[in-house]
All heavy atoms as TSV, in Angstrom:
chain	resi	resn	atom	element	x	y	z
A	1	MET	N	N	14.561	-2.047	36.846
A	1	MET	CA	C	15.385	-1.846	38.016
A	1	MET	C	C	16.535	-2.835	37.987
A	1	MET	O	O	16.368	-3.973	37.558
A	1	MET	CB	C	14.578	-2.077	39.283
A	1	MET	CG	C	13.452	-1.098	39.479
A	1	MET	SD	S	12.698	-1.316	41.078
A	1	MET	CE	C	13.375	0.091	41.877
A	2	THR	N	N	17.670	-2.350	38.447
A	2	THR	CA	C	18.817	-3.238	38.605
A	2	THR	C	C	19.404	-3.025	39.990
A	2	THR	O	O	19.371	-1.915	40.531
A	2	THR	CB	C	19.909	-3.002	37.539
A	2	THR	OG1	O	20.361	-1.650	37.643
A	2	THR	CG2	C	19.390	-3.267	36.146
A	3	LEU	N	N	19.938	-4.093	40.553
A	3	LEU	CA	C	20.552	-4.041	41.871
A	3	LEU	C	C	21.958	-4.599	41.754
A	3	LEU	O	O	22.156	-5.701	41.238
A	3	LEU	CB	C	19.737	-4.864	42.867
A	3	LEU	CG	C	20.241	-4.914	44.300
A	3	LEU	CD1	C	20.181	-3.530	44.947
A	3	LEU	CD2	C	19.425	-5.906	45.110
A	4	THR	N	N	22.940	-3.812	42.195
A	4	THR	CA	C	24.320	-4.281	42.179
A	4	THR	C	C	24.907	-4.162	43.579
A	4	THR	O	O	24.556	-3.258	44.338
A	4	THR	CB	C	25.196	-3.480	41.188
A	4	THR	OG1	O	25.137	-2.094	41.526
A	4	THR	CG2	C	24.722	-3.676	39.760
A	5	HIS	N	N	25.800	-5.091	43.900
A	5	HIS	CA	C	26.482	-5.098	45.196
A	5	HIS	C	C	27.960	-4.900	44.928
A	5	HIS	O	O	28.558	-5.647	44.156
A	5	HIS	CB	C	26.227	-6.432	45.908
A	5	HIS	CG	C	26.886	-6.528	47.235
A	5	HIS	ND1	N	27.818	-7.484	47.518
A	5	HIS	CD2	C	26.759	-5.779	48.346
A	5	HIS	CE1	C	28.231	-7.337	48.760
A	5	HIS	NE2	N	27.619	-6.302	49.283
A	6	SER	N	N	28.544	-3.886	45.550
A	6	SER	CA	C	29.941	-3.552	45.270
A	6	SER	C	C	30.925	-4.420	46.040
A	6	SER	O	O	32.108	-4.349	45.790
A	6	SER	CB	C	30.198	-2.078	45.587
A	6	SER	OG	O	29.996	-1.854	46.968
A	7	GLY	N	N	30.444	-5.217	46.986
A	7	GLY	CA	C	31.345	-6.068	47.745
A	7	GLY	C	C	31.855	-5.429	49.021
A	7	GLY	O	O	32.448	-6.090	49.849
A	8	ASP	N	N	31.639	-4.141	49.193
A	8	ASP	CA	C	32.088	-3.471	50.417
A	8	ASP	C	C	30.905	-3.042	51.281
A	8	ASP	O	O	30.989	-2.084	52.035
A	8	ASP	CB	C	32.972	-2.270	50.082
A	8	ASP	CG	C	32.271	-1.244	49.214
A	8	ASP	OD1	O	31.122	-1.490	48.808
A	8	ASP	OD2	O	32.865	-0.183	48.955
A	9	GLY	N	N	29.791	-3.768	51.151
A	9	GLY	CA	C	28.606	-3.464	51.942
A	9	GLY	C	C	27.689	-2.449	51.307
A	9	GLY	O	O	26.680	-2.072	51.901
A	10	LEU	N	N	28.021	-1.975	50.103
A	10	LEU	CA	C	27.179	-0.998	49.419
A	10	LEU	C	C	26.343	-1.675	48.329
A	10	LEU	O	O	26.832	-2.533	47.607
A	10	LEU	CB	C	28.019	0.106	48.795
A	10	LEU	CG	C	28.723	1.042	49.761
A	10	LEU	CD1	C	29.589	2.030	48.994
A	10	LEU	CD2	C	27.726	1.778	50.628
A	11	TYR	N	N	25.097	-1.270	48.253
A	11	TYR	CA	C	24.170	-1.751	47.229
A	11	TYR	C	C	23.674	-0.548	46.442
A	11	TYR	O	O	23.254	0.448	47.024
A	11	TYR	CB	C	22.968	-2.453	47.863
A	11	TYR	CG	C	23.324	-3.726	48.579
A	11	TYR	CD1	C	23.744	-3.702	49.906
A	11	TYR	CD2	C	23.239	-4.951	47.934
A	11	TYR	CE1	C	24.062	-4.870	50.576
A	11	TYR	CE2	C	23.557	-6.125	48.592
A	11	TYR	CZ	C	23.969	-6.085	49.907
A	11	TYR	OH	O	24.290	-7.237	50.566
A	12	ASP	N	N	23.735	-0.648	45.120
A	12	ASP	CA	C	23.214	0.400	44.236
A	12	ASP	C	C	21.980	-0.142	43.539
A	12	ASP	O	O	22.047	-1.148	42.831
A	12	ASP	CB	C	24.242	0.805	43.189
A	12	ASP	CG	C	25.376	1.633	43.765
A	12	ASP	OD1	O	25.211	2.161	44.881
A	12	ASP	OD2	O	26.406	1.764	43.094
A	13	LEU	N	N	20.862	0.526	43.750
A	13	LEU	CA	C	19.609	0.151	43.113
A	13	LEU	C	C	19.300	1.222	42.078
A	13	LEU	O	O	19.118	2.385	42.427
A	13	LEU	CB	C	18.502	0.072	44.162
A	13	LEU	CG	C	17.184	-0.495	43.684
A	13	LEU	CD1	C	16.471	-1.135	44.853
A	13	LEU	CD2	C	16.313	0.540	43.056
A	14	THR	N	N	19.306	0.842	40.812
A	14	THR	CA	C	19.038	1.785	39.730
A	14	THR	C	C	17.574	1.667	39.332
A	14	THR	O	O	17.116	0.593	38.955
A	14	THR	CB	C	19.931	1.502	38.509
A	14	THR	OG1	O	21.299	1.548	38.931
A	14	THR	CG2	C	19.703	2.528	37.418
A	15	MET	N	N	16.862	2.778	39.464
A	15	MET	CA	C	15.451	2.841	39.072
A	15	MET	C	C	15.367	3.551	37.740
A	15	MET	O	O	15.819	4.680	37.603
A	15	MET	CB	C	14.634	3.600	40.120
A	15	MET	CG	C	14.541	2.910	41.453
A	15	MET	SD	S	13.502	3.810	42.612
A	15	MET	CE	C	11.928	3.757	41.793
A	16	MET	N	N	14.772	2.881	36.782
A	16	MET	CA	C	14.608	3.442	35.451
A	16	MET	C	C	13.221	4.077	35.341
A	16	MET	O	O	12.321	3.746	36.112
A	16	MET	CB	C	14.759	2.341	34.401
A	16	MET	CG	C	16.095	1.595	34.494
A	16	MET	SD	S	17.534	2.653	34.396
A	16	MET	CE	C	17.533	2.995	32.660
A	17	PRO	N	N	13.042	4.975	34.398
A	17	PRO	CA	C	11.717	5.564	34.186
A	17	PRO	C	C	10.672	4.465	33.966
A	17	PRO	O	O	10.937	3.483	33.283
A	17	PRO	CB	C	11.886	6.410	32.923
A	17	PRO	CG	C	13.342	6.729	32.887
A	17	PRO	CD	C	14.028	5.517	33.455
A	18	GLY	N	N	9.533	4.623	34.597
A	18	GLY	CA	C	8.459	3.645	34.476
A	18	GLY	C	C	8.422	2.640	35.613
A	18	GLY	O	O	7.470	1.863	35.720
A	19	ALA	N	N	9.456	2.624	36.453
A	19	ALA	CA	C	9.450	1.709	37.597
A	19	ALA	C	C	8.347	2.134	38.564
A	19	ALA	O	O	8.103	3.318	38.762
A	19	ALA	CB	C	10.805	1.717	38.298
A	20	SER	N	N	7.707	1.146	39.157
A	20	SER	CA	C	6.611	1.434	40.083
A	20	SER	C	C	7.072	1.262	41.533
A	20	SER	O	O	8.149	0.708	41.800
A	20	SER	CB	C	5.434	0.497	39.811
A	20	SER	OG	O	5.777	-0.831	40.186
A	21	LEU	N	N	6.241	1.715	42.440
A	21	LEU	CA	C	6.519	1.527	43.863
A	21	LEU	C	C	6.589	0.041	44.176
A	21	LEU	O	O	7.431	-0.395	44.960
A	21	LEU	CB	C	5.437	2.210	44.707
A	21	LEU	CG	C	5.573	2.052	46.212
A	21	LEU	CD1	C	6.912	2.581	46.709
A	21	LEU	CD2	C	4.434	2.752	46.917
A	22	ARG	N	N	5.732	-0.753	43.554
A	22	ARG	CA	C	5.759	-2.204	43.772
A	22	ARG	C	C	7.116	-2.780	43.350
A	22	ARG	O	O	7.671	-3.642	44.029
A	22	ARG	CB	C	4.648	-2.894	43.008
A	22	ARG	CG	C	4.633	-4.412	43.189
A	22	ARG	CD	C	3.482	-5.073	42.470
A	22	ARG	NE	N	2.196	-4.606	42.896
A	22	ARG	CZ	C	1.515	-5.076	43.948
A	22	ARG	NH1	N	2.037	-6.033	44.667
A	22	ARG	NH2	N	0.335	-4.595	44.248
A	23	ASP	N	N	7.658	-2.298	42.236
A	23	ASP	CA	C	8.983	-2.744	41.796
A	23	ASP	C	C	10.029	-2.442	42.872
A	23	ASP	O	O	10.866	-3.289	43.200
A	23	ASP	CB	C	9.390	-2.046	40.495
A	23	ASP	CG	C	8.519	-2.392	39.315
A	23	ASP	OD1	O	7.928	-3.497	39.293
A	23	ASP	OD2	O	8.408	-1.545	38.402
A	24	LEU	N	N	9.981	-1.238	43.415
A	24	LEU	CA	C	10.932	-0.839	44.453
A	24	LEU	C	C	10.805	-1.728	45.682
A	24	LEU	O	O	11.804	-2.205	46.229
A	24	LEU	CB	C	10.714	0.630	44.836
A	24	LEU	CG	C	11.585	1.177	45.956
A	24	LEU	CD1	C	13.061	1.128	45.595
A	24	LEU	CD2	C	11.165	2.592	46.303
A	25	VAL	N	N	9.589	-1.983	46.117
A	25	VAL	CA	C	9.362	-2.817	47.296
A	25	VAL	C	C	9.864	-4.238	47.057
A	25	VAL	O	O	10.524	-4.823	47.918
A	25	VAL	CB	C	7.863	-2.814	47.682
A	25	VAL	CG1	C	7.563	-3.868	48.729
A	25	VAL	CG2	C	7.453	-1.430	48.173
A	26	GLU	N	N	9.579	-4.792	45.889
A	26	GLU	CA	C	10.003	-6.161	45.596
A	26	GLU	C	C	11.518	-6.302	45.573
A	26	GLU	O	O	12.066	-7.283	46.081
A	26	GLU	CB	C	9.405	-6.627	44.268
A	26	GLU	CG	C	7.915	-6.892	44.356
A	26	GLU	CD	C	7.297	-7.259	43.019
A	26	GLU	OE1	O	8.001	-7.248	41.980
A	26	GLU	OE2	O	6.090	-7.559	43.014
A	27	VAL	N	N	12.208	-5.321	45.029
A	27	VAL	CA	C	13.673	-5.397	44.963
A	27	VAL	C	C	14.287	-5.169	46.339
A	27	VAL	O	O	15.180	-5.908	46.756
A	27	VAL	CB	C	14.246	-4.393	43.935
A	27	VAL	CG1	C	15.757	-4.320	44.020
A	27	VAL	CG2	C	13.807	-4.779	42.533
A	28	THR	N	N	13.824	-4.173	47.066
A	28	THR	CA	C	14.420	-3.902	48.385
A	28	THR	C	C	14.119	-5.010	49.387
A	28	THR	O	O	14.874	-5.183	50.340
A	28	THR	CB	C	13.967	-2.537	48.950
A	28	THR	OG1	O	12.546	-2.490	48.996
A	28	THR	CG2	C	14.506	-1.395	48.102
A	29	ALA	N	N	13.063	-5.778	49.165
A	29	ALA	CA	C	12.750	-6.896	50.058
A	29	ALA	C	C	13.807	-7.993	49.976
A	29	ALA	O	O	13.924	-8.813	50.884
A	29	ALA	CB	C	11.373	-7.455	49.730
A	30	THR	N	N	14.597	-8.007	48.911
A	30	THR	CA	C	15.643	-9.018	48.758
A	30	THR	C	C	16.942	-8.622	49.450
A	30	THR	O	O	17.850	-9.438	49.552
A	30	THR	CB	C	15.942	-9.279	47.260
A	30	THR	OG1	O	16.530	-8.109	46.685
A	30	THR	CG2	C	14.682	-9.665	46.504
A	31	LEU	N	N	17.030	-7.383	49.914
A	31	LEU	CA	C	18.255	-6.892	50.552
A	31	LEU	C	C	18.343	-7.357	52.006
A	31	LEU	O	O	17.321	-7.542	52.668
A	31	LEU	CB	C	18.288	-5.365	50.528
A	31	LEU	CG	C	18.454	-4.694	49.182
A	31	LEU	CD1	C	18.241	-3.188	49.310
A	31	LEU	CD2	C	19.815	-4.995	48.604
A	32	PRO	N	N	19.569	-7.484	52.514
A	32	PRO	CA	C	19.721	-7.691	53.957
A	32	PRO	C	C	19.343	-6.384	54.657
A	32	PRO	O	O	19.046	-5.391	53.983
A	32	PRO	CB	C	21.218	-7.989	54.101
A	32	PRO	CG	C	21.849	-7.278	52.953
A	32	PRO	CD	C	20.849	-7.365	51.832
A	33	PRO	N	N	19.369	-6.336	55.991
A	33	PRO	CA	C	19.097	-5.058	56.668
A	33	PRO	C	C	20.078	-3.983	56.171
A	33	PRO	O	O	21.291	-4.182	56.194
A	33	PRO	CB	C	19.316	-5.367	58.147
A	33	PRO	CG	C	19.053	-6.840	58.247
A	33	PRO	CD	C	19.552	-7.426	56.950
A	34	VAL	N	N	19.521	-2.866	55.666
A	34	VAL	CA	C	20.330	-1.808	55.075
A	34	VAL	C	C	19.859	-0.441	55.555
A	34	VAL	O	O	18.777	-0.299	56.104
A	34	VAL	CB	C	20.260	-1.828	53.527
A	34	VAL	CG1	C	20.907	-3.071	52.962
A	34	VAL	CG2	C	18.842	-1.686	53.034
A	35	LEU	N	N	20.697	0.535	55.297
A	35	LEU	CA	C	20.407	1.932	55.586
A	35	LEU	C	C	20.571	2.710	54.287
A	35	LEU	O	O	21.570	2.551	53.586
A	35	LEU	CB	C	21.389	2.464	56.630
A	35	LEU	CG	C	21.293	3.929	57.017
A	35	LEU	CD1	C	19.995	4.182	57.768
A	35	LEU	CD2	C	22.480	4.330	57.863
A	36	PHE	N	N	19.565	3.530	53.952
A	36	PHE	CA	C	19.668	4.382	52.762
A	36	PHE	C	C	20.712	5.448	53.042
A	36	PHE	O	O	20.669	6.124	54.064
A	36	PHE	CB	C	18.308	5.026	52.468
A	36	PHE	CG	C	18.364	6.049	51.376
A	36	PHE	CD1	C	18.454	5.673	50.054
A	36	PHE	CD2	C	18.340	7.407	51.680
A	36	PHE	CE1	C	18.506	6.624	49.041
A	36	PHE	CE2	C	18.391	8.356	50.681
A	36	PHE	CZ	C	18.476	7.963	49.357
A	37	VAL	N	N	21.676	5.616	52.119
A	37	VAL	CA	C	22.747	6.586	52.358
A	37	VAL	C	C	22.837	7.707	51.334
A	37	VAL	O	O	23.318	8.788	51.658
A	37	VAL	CB	C	24.130	5.906	52.491
A	37	VAL	CG1	C	24.196	5.073	53.755
A	37	VAL	CG2	C	24.474	5.079	51.280
A	38	ASP	N	N	22.398	7.470	50.087
A	38	ASP	CA	C	22.569	8.518	49.084
A	38	ASP	C	C	21.752	8.200	47.840
A	38	ASP	O	O	21.257	7.091	47.685
A	38	ASP	CB	C	24.049	8.637	48.697
A	38	ASP	CG	C	24.406	9.982	48.069
A	38	ASP	OD1	O	23.511	10.855	47.981
A	38	ASP	OD2	O	25.564	10.151	47.658
A	39	HIS	N	N	21.648	9.180	46.982
A	39	HIS	CA	C	21.027	8.988	45.674
A	39	HIS	C	C	21.747	9.883	44.676
A	39	HIS	O	O	22.384	10.854	45.045
A	39	HIS	CB	C	19.530	9.329	45.707
A	39	HIS	CG	C	19.260	10.793	45.826
A	39	HIS	ND1	N	19.441	11.488	47.003
A	39	HIS	CD2	C	18.858	11.697	44.914
A	39	HIS	CE1	C	19.139	12.758	46.816
A	39	HIS	NE2	N	18.783	12.922	45.544
A	40	ARG	N	N	21.645	9.498	43.411
A	40	ARG	CA	C	22.242	10.315	42.357
A	40	ARG	C	C	21.527	10.021	41.047
A	40	ARG	O	O	20.998	8.936	40.842
A	40	ARG	CB	C	23.739	10.071	42.227
A	40	ARG	CG	C	24.109	8.678	41.789
A	40	ARG	CD	C	25.617	8.478	41.779
A	40	ARG	NE	N	25.977	7.136	41.383
A	40	ARG	CZ	C	26.006	6.088	42.175
A	40	ARG	NH1	N	25.682	6.213	43.453
A	40	ARG	NH2	N	26.343	4.905	41.718
A	41	ARG	N	N	21.533	10.982	40.197
A	41	ARG	CA	C	20.942	10.837	38.871
A	41	ARG	C	C	21.887	10.045	37.990
A	41	ARG	O	O	23.110	10.225	38.061
A	41	ARG	CB	C	20.709	12.218	38.278
A	41	ARG	CG	C	20.047	12.192	36.948
A	41	ARG	CD	C	19.653	13.594	36.537
A	41	ARG	NE	N	19.123	13.541	35.190
A	41	ARG	CZ	C	19.472	14.351	34.238
A	41	ARG	NH1	N	20.336	15.311	34.478
A	41	ARG	NH2	N	18.949	14.230	33.049
A	42	VAL	N	N	21.339	9.164	37.185
A	42	VAL	CA	C	22.156	8.427	36.236
A	42	VAL	C	C	22.524	9.383	35.116
A	42	VAL	O	O	21.667	10.028	34.529
A	42	VAL	CB	C	21.386	7.209	35.674
A	42	VAL	CG1	C	22.183	6.528	34.573
A	42	VAL	CG2	C	21.062	6.237	36.791
A	43	ASN	N	N	23.784	9.487	34.834
A	43	ASN	CA	C	24.270	10.419	33.820
A	43	ASN	C	C	24.463	9.664	32.516
A	43	ASN	O	O	25.545	9.227	32.190
A	43	ASN	CB	C	25.589	11.045	34.286
A	43	ASN	CG	C	25.905	12.311	33.544
A	43	ASN	OD1	O	25.127	12.761	32.716
A	43	ASN	ND2	N	27.048	12.879	33.843
A	44	SER	N	N	23.362	9.529	31.757
A	44	SER	CA	C	23.419	8.746	30.526
A	44	SER	C	C	23.621	9.616	29.294
A	44	SER	O	O	23.637	9.114	28.187
A	44	SER	CB	C	22.122	7.945	30.365
A	44	SER	OG	O	21.034	8.826	30.200
A	45	GLY	N	N	23.688	10.915	29.475
A	45	GLY	CA	C	23.852	11.811	28.343
A	45	GLY	C	C	22.532	12.305	27.778
A	45	GLY	O	O	22.500	13.238	27.001
A	46	ASP	N	N	21.443	11.671	28.166
A	46	ASP	CA	C	20.117	12.083	27.707
A	46	ASP	C	C	19.496	12.942	28.798
A	46	ASP	O	O	19.163	12.454	29.861
A	46	ASP	CB	C	19.246	10.856	27.430
A	46	ASP	CG	C	17.863	11.215	26.921
A	46	ASP	OD1	O	17.576	12.416	26.752
A	46	ASP	OD2	O	17.067	10.292	26.684
A	47	SER	N	N	19.330	14.230	28.538
A	47	SER	CA	C	18.825	15.136	29.567
A	47	SER	C	C	17.388	14.819	29.965
A	47	SER	O	O	16.931	15.235	31.014
A	47	SER	CB	C	18.921	16.586	29.091
A	47	SER	OG	O	18.144	16.764	27.929
A	48	ALA	N	N	16.671	14.054	29.137
A	48	ALA	CA	C	15.287	13.697	29.465
A	48	ALA	C	C	15.222	12.437	30.327
A	48	ALA	O	O	14.165	12.087	30.830
A	48	ALA	CB	C	14.485	13.486	28.183
A	49	ASP	N	N	16.339	11.744	30.497
A	49	ASP	CA	C	16.366	10.513	31.271
A	49	ASP	C	C	16.225	10.832	32.753
A	49	ASP	O	O	16.926	11.676	33.290
A	49	ASP	CB	C	17.677	9.771	31.014
A	49	ASP	CG	C	17.670	8.365	31.583
A	49	ASP	OD1	O	16.626	7.937	32.099
A	49	ASP	OD2	O	18.711	7.705	31.503
A	50	SER	N	N	15.305	10.151	33.407
A	50	SER	CA	C	15.073	10.421	34.828
A	50	SER	C	C	15.464	9.234	35.700
A	50	SER	O	O	14.956	9.085	36.808
A	50	SER	CB	C	13.611	10.795	35.069
A	50	SER	OG	O	12.762	9.739	34.647
A	51	ALA	N	N	16.365	8.393	35.223
A	51	ALA	CA	C	16.834	7.264	36.020
A	51	ALA	C	C	17.615	7.779	37.222
A	51	ALA	O	O	18.273	8.818	37.164
A	51	ALA	CB	C	17.697	6.336	35.182
A	52	VAL	N	N	17.536	7.044	38.320
A	52	VAL	CA	C	18.218	7.445	39.548
A	52	VAL	C	C	18.804	6.205	40.215
A	52	VAL	O	O	18.270	5.105	40.080
A	52	VAL	CB	C	17.237	8.179	40.506
A	52	VAL	CG1	C	16.133	7.259	40.983
A	52	VAL	CG2	C	17.961	8.800	41.673
A	53	VAL	N	N	19.932	6.391	40.900
A	53	VAL	CA	C	20.546	5.319	41.672
A	53	VAL	C	C	20.328	5.631	43.147
A	53	VAL	O	O	20.668	6.725	43.608
A	53	VAL	CB	C	22.059	5.197	41.374
A	53	VAL	CG1	C	22.709	4.170	42.289
A	53	VAL	CG2	C	22.284	4.841	39.921
A	54	LEU	N	N	19.759	4.677	43.857
A	54	LEU	CA	C	19.598	4.771	45.307
A	54	LEU	C	C	20.674	3.892	45.924
A	54	LEU	O	O	20.812	2.725	45.558
A	54	LEU	CB	C	18.214	4.280	45.741
A	54	LEU	CG	C	17.022	4.941	45.061
A	54	LEU	CD1	C	15.732	4.302	45.544
A	54	LEU	CD2	C	17.013	6.431	45.318
A	55	GLN	N	N	21.448	4.450	46.848
A	55	GLN	CA	C	22.545	3.688	47.436
A	55	GLN	C	C	22.212	3.334	48.879
A	55	GLN	O	O	21.762	4.178	49.656
A	55	GLN	CB	C	23.845	4.483	47.393
A	55	GLN	CG	C	25.049	3.655	47.764
A	55	GLN	CD	C	26.328	4.399	47.487
A	55	GLN	OE1	O	26.579	5.432	48.084
A	55	GLN	NE2	N	27.135	3.863	46.585
A	56	PHE	N	N	22.444	2.071	49.211
A	56	PHE	CA	C	22.186	1.544	50.551
A	56	PHE	C	C	23.460	0.928	51.094
A	56	PHE	O	O	24.279	0.413	50.342
A	56	PHE	CB	C	21.100	0.456	50.494
A	56	PHE	CG	C	19.774	0.933	49.974
A	56	PHE	CD1	C	19.501	0.934	48.619
A	56	PHE	CD2	C	18.804	1.391	50.845
A	56	PHE	CE1	C	18.275	1.369	48.136
A	56	PHE	CE2	C	17.577	1.832	50.372
A	56	PHE	CZ	C	17.317	1.822	49.017
A	57	ARG	N	N	23.621	0.977	52.423
A	57	ARG	CA	C	24.753	0.333	53.090
A	57	ARG	C	C	24.202	-0.744	54.016
A	57	ARG	O	O	23.267	-0.502	54.770
A	57	ARG	CB	C	25.569	1.331	53.905
A	57	ARG	CG	C	26.750	0.673	54.633
A	57	ARG	CD	C	27.620	1.668	55.355
A	57	ARG	NE	N	28.209	2.667	54.484
A	57	ARG	CZ	C	29.254	2.473	53.668
A	57	ARG	NH1	N	29.808	1.294	53.602
A	57	ARG	NH2	N	29.716	3.454	52.932
A	58	ALA	N	N	24.809	-1.932	53.946
A	58	ALA	CA	C	24.405	-3.030	54.817
A	58	ALA	C	C	24.713	-2.671	56.264
A	58	ALA	O	O	25.774	-2.106	56.568
A	58	ALA	CB	C	25.125	-4.311	54.419
A	59	LEU	N	N	23.786	-2.979	57.143
A	59	LEU	CA	C	23.990	-2.736	58.569
A	59	LEU	C	C	24.807	-3.877	59.156
A	59	LEU	O	O	24.655	-5.032	58.742
A	59	LEU	CB	C	22.642	-2.650	59.289
A	59	LEU	CG	C	21.775	-1.454	58.910
A	59	LEU	CD1	C	20.410	-1.569	59.585
A	59	LEU	CD2	C	22.441	-0.157	59.303
A	60	PRO	N	N	25.654	-3.585	60.127
A	60	PRO	CA	C	26.428	-4.655	60.759
A	60	PRO	C	C	25.498	-5.564	61.562
A	60	PRO	O	O	24.435	-5.133	62.021
A	60	PRO	CB	C	27.401	-3.905	61.677
A	60	PRO	CG	C	26.750	-2.592	61.936
A	60	PRO	CD	C	25.932	-2.280	60.708
A	61	ASP	N	N	25.887	-6.806	61.713
A	61	ASP	CA	C	25.122	-7.752	62.519
A	61	ASP	C	C	25.395	-7.470	63.982
A	61	ASP	O	O	26.495	-7.712	64.479
A	61	ASP	CB	C	25.516	-9.189	62.164
A	61	ASP	CG	C	24.731	-10.209	62.967
A	61	ASP	OD1	O	23.752	-9.830	63.644
A	61	ASP	OD2	O	25.102	-11.395	62.888
A	62	LEU	N	N	24.425	-6.927	64.673
A	62	LEU	CA	C	24.578	-6.577	66.086
A	62	LEU	C	C	23.924	-7.603	67.004
A	62	LEU	O	O	23.843	-7.390	68.208
A	62	LEU	CB	C	23.976	-5.195	66.358
A	62	LEU	CG	C	24.611	-4.043	65.584
A	62	LEU	CD1	C	23.866	-2.740	65.868
A	62	LEU	CD2	C	26.071	-3.904	65.900
A	63	GLY	N	N	23.453	-8.704	66.440
A	63	GLY	CA	C	22.749	-9.719	67.223
A	63	GLY	C	C	23.522	-10.187	68.430
A	63	GLY	O	O	23.011	-10.220	69.548
A	64	SER	N	N	24.784	-10.572	68.256
A	64	SER	CA	C	25.564	-11.077	69.386
A	64	SER	C	C	25.948	-9.949	70.330
A	64	SER	O	O	26.056	-10.149	71.540
A	64	SER	CB	C	26.812	-11.801	68.874
A	64	SER	OG	O	27.600	-10.910	68.114
A	65	THR	N	N	26.143	-8.751	69.801
A	65	THR	CA	C	26.513	-7.603	70.634
A	65	THR	C	C	25.358	-7.196	71.567
A	65	THR	O	O	25.571	-6.840	72.713
A	65	THR	CB	C	26.872	-6.385	69.756
A	65	THR	OG1	O	27.877	-6.769	68.838
A	65	THR	CG2	C	27.347	-5.218	70.601
A	66	LEU	N	N	24.148	-7.297	71.064
A	66	LEU	CA	C	22.974	-6.876	71.838
A	66	LEU	C	C	22.270	-8.049	72.516
A	66	LEU	O	O	21.128	-7.926	72.921
A	66	LEU	CB	C	21.981	-6.143	70.923
A	66	LEU	CG	C	22.527	-4.880	70.262
A	66	LEU	CD1	C	21.496	-4.313	69.295
A	66	LEU	CD2	C	22.904	-3.839	71.298
A	67	GLY	N	N	22.938	-9.180	72.596
A	67	GLY	CA	C	22.337	-10.322	73.257
A	67	GLY	C	C	21.241	-10.983	72.450
A	67	GLY	O	O	20.300	-11.541	72.995
A	68	GLY	N	N	21.342	-10.910	71.133
A	68	GLY	CA	C	20.381	-11.581	70.271
A	68	GLY	C	C	19.106	-10.800	70.014
A	68	GLY	O	O	18.133	-11.352	69.533
A	69	ILE	N	N	19.105	-9.527	70.321
A	69	ILE	CA	C	17.898	-8.710	70.088
A	69	ILE	C	C	17.694	-8.487	68.612
A	69	ILE	O	O	18.571	-8.195	67.890
A	69	ILE	CB	C	17.989	-7.358	70.826
A	69	ILE	CG1	C	18.023	-7.605	72.297
A	69	ILE	CG2	C	16.848	-6.465	70.432
A	69	ILE	CD1	C	18.190	-6.352	73.130
């Protein structure tokens, strides 16, 4: 698994074949509060490749807006 941050609040998590649910949980636990927004297949040219990119968007900090909730 690889995690990249584009700098505009988007995070791309690439899951390679063989990744486990535990791998996914461990990587997503390092993210700030996010919302899942999209997914896409990695286009590596190998039709047997089942890698996928999960895209997340960072949520805005609403703490001060909601009175610290």
